C-alpha atoms as a printed R data frame, in Angstrom:
    type eleno elety resid chain resno      x       y       z
1   ATOM     1    CA   UNK     A     1 29.870 -38.863 -11.406
2   ATOM     2    CA   UNK     A     2 32.324 -40.719  -8.031
3   ATOM     3    CA   UNK     A     3 31.577 -40.059  -4.685
4   ATOM     4    CA   UNK     A     4 35.087 -38.410  -4.948
5   ATOM     5    CA   UNK     A     5 34.427 -36.245  -7.150
6   ATOM     6    CA   UNK     A     6 32.125 -34.295  -4.682
7   ATOM     7    CA   UNK     A     7 34.225 -33.138  -2.476
8   ATOM     8    CA   UNK     A     8 32.454 -29.318  -1.385
9   ATOM     9    CA   UNK     A     9 36.120 -27.303  -2.646
10  ATOM    10    CA   UNK     A    10 34.524 -28.805  -6.179
11  ATOM    11    CA   UNK     A    11 32.577 -26.385  -6.323
12  ATOM    12    CA   UNK     A    12 32.620 -23.368  -4.027
13  ATOM    13    CA   UNK     A    13 34.191 -20.522  -5.603
14  ATOM    14    CA   UNK     A    14 34.692 -16.961  -4.562
15  ATOM    15    CA   UNK     A    15 31.498 -15.888  -6.433
16  ATOM    16    CA   UNK     A    16 29.831 -17.957  -4.322
17  ATOM    17    CA   UNK     A    17 31.339 -17.421  -1.246
18  ATOM    18    CA   UNK     A    18 29.994 -14.141  -1.592
19  ATOM    19    CA   UNK     A    19 26.434 -15.159  -2.188
20  ATOM    20    CA   UNK     A    20 27.415 -17.046   0.631
21  ATOM    21    CA   UNK     A    21 27.450 -14.090   2.931
22  ATOM    22    CA   UNK     A    22 24.645 -12.150   1.618
23  ATOM    23    CA   UNK     A    23 22.634 -15.082   2.737
24  ATOM    24    CA   UNK     A    24 23.693 -14.715   6.455
25  ATOM    25    CA   UNK     A    25 23.612 -10.947   5.752
26  ATOM    26    CA   UNK     A    26 19.377 -12.259   5.508
27  ATOM    27    CA   UNK     A    27 19.900 -15.202   8.144
28  ATOM    28    CA   UNK     A    28 21.122 -12.315  10.922
29  ATOM    29    CA   UNK     A    29 18.733 -10.441   9.688
30  ATOM    30    CA   UNK     A    30 15.506 -13.017  10.620
31  ATOM    31    CA   UNK     A    31 17.517 -12.891  14.347
32  ATOM    32    CA   UNK     A    32 17.491  -9.141  14.473
33  ATOM    33    CA   UNK     A    33 13.735  -9.451  13.560
34  ATOM    34    CA   UNK     A    34 12.921 -11.751  15.772
35  ATOM    35    CA   UNK     A    35 15.242  -9.590  19.133
36  ATOM    36    CA   UNK     A    36 12.724  -7.384  17.906
37  ATOM    37    CA   UNK     A    37 15.921  -5.212  16.609
38  ATOM    38    CA   UNK     A    38 14.200  -3.855  13.192
39  ATOM    39    CA   UNK     A    39 16.944  -1.385  12.594
40  ATOM    40    CA   UNK     A    40 19.314  -3.578  12.363
41  ATOM    41    CA   UNK     A    41 17.488  -6.918  10.623
42  ATOM    42    CA   UNK     A    42 16.987  -3.559   7.793
43  ATOM    43    CA   UNK     A    43 20.720  -2.521   7.492
44  ATOM    44    CA   UNK     A    44 21.179  -6.566   7.603
45  ATOM    45    CA   UNK     A    45 18.706  -6.760   4.248
46  ATOM    46    CA   UNK     A    46 20.820  -3.211   2.988
47  ATOM    47    CA   UNK     A    47 23.907  -5.584   3.824
48  ATOM    48    CA   UNK     A    48 22.369  -9.118   1.693
49  ATOM    49    CA   UNK     A    49 21.849  -6.761  -1.029
50  ATOM    50    CA   UNK     A    50 24.674  -5.143  -1.293
51  ATOM    51    CA   UNK     A    51 26.366  -9.010  -1.508
52  ATOM    52    CA   UNK     A    52 23.793 -10.458  -3.867
53  ATOM    53    CA   UNK     A    53 24.950  -7.596  -6.104
54  ATOM    54    CA   UNK     A    54 28.510  -8.646  -7.068
55  ATOM    55    CA   UNK     A    55 28.773 -12.057  -7.127
56  ATOM    56    CA   UNK     A    56 27.375 -11.816 -10.753
57  ATOM    57    CA   UNK     A    57 30.352  -9.998 -11.044
58  ATOM    58    CA   UNK     A    58 33.355 -11.135  -9.194
59  ATOM    59    CA   UNK     A    59 31.889 -14.882 -11.163
60  ATOM    60    CA   UNK     A    60 32.452 -13.523 -14.233
61  ATOM    61    CA   UNK     A    61 35.906 -11.141 -13.356
62  ATOM    62    CA   UNK     A    62 37.356 -14.728 -11.960
63  ATOM    63    CA   UNK     A    63 36.186 -16.347 -15.568
64  ATOM    64    CA   UNK     A    64 34.009 -18.829 -14.060
65  ATOM    65    CA   UNK     A    65 33.204 -22.277 -15.098
66  ATOM    66    CA   UNK     A    66 30.123 -23.668 -13.532
67  ATOM    67    CA   UNK     A    67 28.947 -26.493 -15.629
68  ATOM    68    CA   UNK     A    68 27.102 -27.730 -12.315
69  ATOM    69    CA   UNK     A    69 25.155 -24.526 -12.164
70  ATOM    70    CA   UNK     A    70 26.190 -25.033  -8.451
71  ATOM    71    CA   UNK     A    71 26.887 -21.149  -8.385
72  ATOM    72    CA   UNK     A    72 23.405 -20.395  -9.903
73  ATOM    73    CA   UNK     A    73 22.317 -22.837  -7.530
74  ATOM    74    CA   UNK     A    74 24.196 -20.981  -3.905
75  ATOM    75    CA   UNK     A    75 22.757 -18.290  -5.566
76  ATOM    76    CA   UNK     A    76 19.203 -18.930  -5.320
77  ATOM    77    CA   UNK     A    77 19.358 -20.569  -1.568
78  ATOM    78    CA   UNK     A    78 20.894 -17.606  -0.269
79  ATOM    79    CA   UNK     A    79 18.291 -15.049  -1.903
80  ATOM    80    CA   UNK     A    80 15.158 -17.336  -0.566
81  ATOM    81    CA   UNK     A    81 16.956 -16.370   3.013
82  ATOM    82    CA   UNK     A    82 17.563 -12.356   2.547
83  ATOM    83    CA   UNK     A    83 15.225 -12.084   0.322
84  ATOM    84    CA   UNK     A    84 11.846 -13.701   0.609
85  ATOM    85    CA   UNK     A    85 12.179 -15.115   4.585
86  ATOM    86    CA   UNK     A    86 14.320 -12.108   6.104
87  ATOM    87    CA   UNK     A    87 11.675  -9.055   5.034
88  ATOM    88    CA   UNK     A    88  8.567 -12.335   5.721
89  ATOM    89    CA   UNK     A    89  9.606 -12.072   9.173
90  ATOM    90    CA   UNK     A    90 10.957  -8.968   9.454
91  ATOM    91    CA   UNK     A    91  7.402  -7.690   8.170
92  ATOM    92    CA   UNK     A    92  5.704 -10.608  10.726
93  ATOM    93    CA   UNK     A    93  7.421  -8.882  13.428
94  ATOM    94    CA   UNK     A    94  7.812  -5.318  13.111
95  ATOM    95    CA   UNK     A    95  3.853  -5.642  12.898
96  ATOM    96    CA   UNK     A    96  3.233  -7.888  16.379
97  ATOM    97    CA   UNK     A    97  4.658  -6.215  18.523
98  ATOM    98    CA   UNK     A    98  2.493  -3.540  18.394
99  ATOM    99    CA   UNK     A    99 -0.037  -4.797  16.070
100 ATOM   100    CA   UNK     A   100 -3.301  -3.900  15.641
101 ATOM   101    CA   UNK     A   101 -4.032  -5.841  12.795
102 ATOM   102    CA   UNK     A   102 -5.179  -9.399  13.319
103 ATOM   103    CA   UNK     A   103 -2.323 -11.997  13.979
104 ATOM   104    CA   UNK     A   104 -3.455 -14.071  11.040
105 ATOM   105    CA   UNK     A   105 -3.268 -11.832   8.137
106 ATOM   106    CA   UNK     A   106  0.345 -10.685   8.768
107 ATOM   107    CA   UNK     A   107  0.866 -14.105   8.961
108 ATOM   108    CA   UNK     A   108 -1.161 -14.954   5.472
109 ATOM   109    CA   UNK     A   109  0.517 -11.688   3.796
110 ATOM   110    CA   UNK     A   110  3.887 -13.063   5.780
111 ATOM   111    CA   UNK     A   111  3.702 -16.562   4.282
112 ATOM   112    CA   UNK     A   112  2.629 -14.966   0.390
113 ATOM   113    CA   UNK     A   113  6.061 -12.814   0.459
114 ATOM   114    CA   UNK     A   114  7.886 -16.419   1.121
115 ATOM   115    CA   UNK     A   115  5.943 -17.646  -1.600
116 ATOM   116    CA   UNK     A   116  6.136 -15.616  -4.171
117 ATOM   117    CA   UNK     A   117  9.968 -14.957  -3.883
118 ATOM   118    CA   UNK     A   118 10.227 -18.956  -4.383
119 ATOM   119    CA   UNK     A   119  7.870 -18.649  -7.050
120 ATOM   120    CA   UNK     A   120  9.634 -16.089  -8.700
121 ATOM   121    CA   UNK     A   121 13.294 -17.292  -8.271
122 ATOM   122    CA   UNK     A   122 12.078 -20.802  -9.503
123 ATOM   123    CA   UNK     A   123 11.509 -19.074 -12.414
124 ATOM   124    CA   UNK     A   124 13.425 -17.644 -13.264
125 ATOM   125    CA   UNK     A   125 15.962 -20.327 -13.193
126 ATOM   126    CA   UNK     A   126 13.819 -22.904 -15.270
127 ATOM   127    CA   UNK     A   127 13.641 -19.840 -17.821
128 ATOM   128    CA   UNK     A   128 17.318 -17.677 -17.700
129 ATOM   129    CA   UNK     A   129 18.339 -20.745 -20.846
130 ATOM   130    CA   UNK     A   130 15.017 -20.470 -22.875
131 ATOM   131    CA   UNK     A   131 14.707 -16.501 -23.452
132 ATOM   132    CA   UNK     A   132 16.802 -14.508 -24.449
133 ATOM   133    CA   UNK     A   133 16.298 -11.216 -22.444
134 ATOM   134    CA   UNK     A   134 18.472  -8.853 -19.754
135 ATOM   135    CA   UNK     A   135 15.343  -8.156 -18.870
136 ATOM   136    CA   UNK     A   136 13.983  -9.013 -15.394
137 ATOM   137    CA   UNK     A   137  9.966 -10.918 -15.654
138 ATOM   138    CA   UNK     A   138  8.636  -9.637 -13.059
139 ATOM   139    CA   UNK     A   139  9.848  -7.653  -9.499
140 ATOM   140    CA   UNK     A   140 13.294  -8.106  -8.508
141 ATOM   141    CA   UNK     A   141 13.377 -10.258  -5.583
142 ATOM   142    CA   UNK     A   142 15.917  -8.268  -3.294
143 ATOM   143    CA   UNK     A   143 13.509  -5.460  -4.040
144 ATOM   144    CA   UNK     A   144 10.765  -6.281  -1.720
145 ATOM   145    CA   UNK     A   145 13.847  -6.495   0.699
146 ATOM   146    CA   UNK     A   146 15.112  -2.471  -0.055
147 ATOM   147    CA   UNK     A   147 11.856  -1.253   0.489
148 ATOM   148    CA   UNK     A   148 10.724  -2.684   3.159
149 ATOM   149    CA   UNK     A   149 14.632  -1.703   4.769
150 ATOM   150    CA   UNK     A   150 14.256   1.864   3.889
151 ATOM   151    CA   UNK     A   151 10.757   2.458   4.185
152 ATOM   152    CA   UNK     A   152 11.305   2.189   7.807
153 ATOM   153    CA   UNK     A   153 14.789   3.506   8.135
154 ATOM   154    CA   UNK     A   154 13.240   6.523   7.469
155 ATOM   155    CA   UNK     A   155 11.025   7.176  10.175
156 ATOM   156    CA   UNK     A   156  7.736   6.714   8.163
157 ATOM   157    CA   UNK     A   157  7.452   3.522   8.999
158 ATOM   158    CA   UNK     A   158  3.398   2.715   9.009
159 ATOM   159    CA   UNK     A   159  2.294  -0.968   9.252
160 ATOM   160    CA   UNK     A   160 -0.884  -0.779   7.708
161 ATOM   161    CA   UNK     A   161  0.924   0.511   3.917
162 ATOM   162    CA   UNK     A   162  3.795  -2.034   4.994
163 ATOM   163    CA   UNK     A   163  1.182  -4.897   4.905
164 ATOM   164    CA   UNK     A   164 -0.352  -3.013   1.603
165 ATOM   165    CA   UNK     A   165  2.942  -2.299   0.047
166 ATOM   166    CA   UNK     A   166  4.031  -6.277   0.843
167 ATOM   167    CA   UNK     A   167  0.646  -7.465  -0.741
168 ATOM   168    CA   UNK     A   168  1.469  -5.275  -3.861
169 ATOM   169    CA   UNK     A   169  5.183  -6.424  -4.294
170 ATOM   170    CA   UNK     A   170  4.666  -9.679  -3.832
171 ATOM   171    CA   UNK     A   171  2.468  -9.483  -6.506
172 ATOM   172    CA   UNK     A   172  4.731  -8.215  -9.322
173 ATOM   173    CA   UNK     A   173  7.127 -10.207  -8.722
174 ATOM   174    CA   UNK     A   174  5.541 -13.780  -9.741
175 ATOM   175    CA   UNK     A   175  4.021 -11.062 -13.113
176 ATOM   176    CA   UNK     A   176  4.764 -11.151 -16.500
177 ATOM   177    CA   UNK     A   177  6.149  -7.293 -15.784
178 ATOM   178    CA   UNK     A   178  9.457  -6.516 -17.946
179 ATOM   179    CA   UNK     A   179 12.470  -4.811 -15.736
180 ATOM   180    CA   UNK     A   180 15.289  -3.783 -17.045
181 ATOM   181    CA   UNK     A   181 18.307  -3.949 -15.436
182 ATOM   182    CA   UNK     A   182 19.158  -0.863 -13.621
183 ATOM   183    CA   UNK     A   183 22.116   1.050 -15.524
184 ATOM   184    CA   UNK     A   184 21.843   4.550 -15.141
185 ATOM   185    CA   UNK     A   185 25.240   5.223 -13.502
186 ATOM   186    CA   UNK     A   186 24.262   8.302 -12.379
187 ATOM   187    CA   UNK     A   187 21.416   6.584 -10.003
188 ATOM   188    CA   UNK     A   188 23.255   3.777  -9.208
189 ATOM   189    CA   UNK     A   189 26.321   5.738  -7.762
190 ATOM   190    CA   UNK     A   190 24.351   8.321  -6.297
191 ATOM   191    CA   UNK     A   191 22.701   4.798  -4.187
192 ATOM   192    CA   UNK     A   192 26.050   4.004  -3.505
193 ATOM   193    CA   UNK     A   193 26.689   7.371  -1.807
194 ATOM   194    CA   UNK     A   194 22.812   7.318   0.091
195 ATOM   195    CA   UNK     A   195 23.604   3.594   1.280
196 ATOM   196    CA   UNK     A   196 27.497   4.405   2.704
197 ATOM   197    CA   UNK     A   197 25.226   7.662   4.405
198 ATOM   198    CA   UNK     A   198 22.545   5.406   5.531
199 ATOM   199    CA   UNK     A   199 24.970   2.807   7.612
200 ATOM   200    CA   UNK     A   200 27.499   5.102   9.102
201 ATOM   201    CA   UNK     A   201 27.388   5.868  12.772
202 ATOM   202    CA   UNK     A   202 25.178   9.510  12.459
203 ATOM   203    CA   UNK     A   203 22.291  10.114  11.236
204 ATOM   204    CA   UNK     A   204 20.607  12.893   8.702
205 ATOM   205    CA   UNK     A   205 17.384  13.451   9.898
206 ATOM   206    CA   UNK     A   206 15.507  16.352   8.466
207 ATOM   207    CA   UNK     A   207 11.380  16.374  11.124
208 ATOM   208    CA   UNK     A   208 12.294  13.529  12.373
209 ATOM   209    CA   UNK     A   209 12.481  11.278   8.441
210 ATOM   210    CA   UNK     A   210 16.437   9.766   7.456
211 ATOM   211    CA   UNK     A   211 16.987  11.617   4.273
212 ATOM   212    CA   UNK     A   212 19.244   8.857   2.280
213 ATOM   213    CA   UNK     A   213 16.581   6.199   3.754
214 ATOM   214    CA   UNK     A   214 13.656   8.115   1.811
215 ATOM   215    CA   UNK     A   215 16.333   9.129  -1.151
216 ATOM   216    CA   UNK     A   216 17.164   5.101  -1.432
217 ATOM   217    CA   UNK     A   217 13.142   4.595  -0.605
218 ATOM   218    CA   UNK     A   218 11.637   6.741  -3.379
219 ATOM   219    CA   UNK     A   219 14.421   5.844  -5.723
220 ATOM   220    CA   UNK     A   220 13.713   2.396  -5.428
221 ATOM   221    CA   UNK     A   221  9.490   2.837  -5.880
222 ATOM   222    CA   UNK     A   222 10.179   4.871  -8.863
223 ATOM   223    CA   UNK     A   223 12.111   1.621 -10.487
224 ATOM   224    CA   UNK     A   224  8.659   0.033  -9.085
225 ATOM   225    CA   UNK     A   225  5.848   2.171 -10.969
226 ATOM   226    CA   UNK     A   226  7.713   3.564 -13.585
227 ATOM   227    CA   UNK     A   227  7.775  -0.146 -15.088
228 ATOM   228    CA   UNK     A   228  3.975  -0.820 -13.736
229 ATOM   229    CA   UNK     A   229  2.025   2.442 -15.154
230 ATOM   230    CA   UNK     A   230  4.912   1.270 -18.765
231 ATOM   231    CA   UNK     A   231  2.943  -2.066 -18.981
232 ATOM   232    CA   UNK     A   232 -0.299  -1.176 -18.301
233 ATOM   233    CA   UNK     A   233  0.392   1.507 -20.603
234 ATOM   234    CA   UNK     A   234  0.408  -1.166 -23.850
235 ATOM   235    CA   UNK     A   235 -1.628  -2.766 -22.820
236 ATOM   236    CA   UNK     A   236 -4.278  -0.473 -23.372
237 ATOM   237    CA   UNK     A   237 -2.877   0.838 -26.281
């Protein structure tokens, strides 16, 4: 490869622009968390997930040929920001504002999210062409951002439970537990409707609980736990 061939225009494609939108939402979520605008930070993490869910689809539909792996790298780096750093800063900031938890504990847990996220993404890139499976090995990294965001938006957010969830999810991300790609179309359709309801200006509140956020949280927790239970059952049999 010559220096003349390194012009960024020769590498970047439409799907990469979508990955950058994912990263931009993650970065803006970090800024929002630092400024204690936690509702916006949570929504931005959900927006990041939405962009992340379509960049691969766009790459396939546009018949992108990425022999150098530019798209895979930009996708992983964007995910590291949106689903590694952003949820870590979110947890730290939400707890640090009204914390009764010792601050070093919050820092360590936030760092754990980033470390496990980076390990998860790096392992995925290394084994992607080595293991023939369509399933995820370890909990998908966008899941931690989705769970924390919907948990906060539901109105049920508790700092102690947020810490516990963050530790558990981070460790499951780097585990060998198999998580099948979620292709239940009715649930996906319902989830899209719930996300639309979640981002609309008016809120669907019942007993001070944001119902769309709660349902989305329960869907993701079910996906997390049911496969964890299946793996445990298979190992004990």
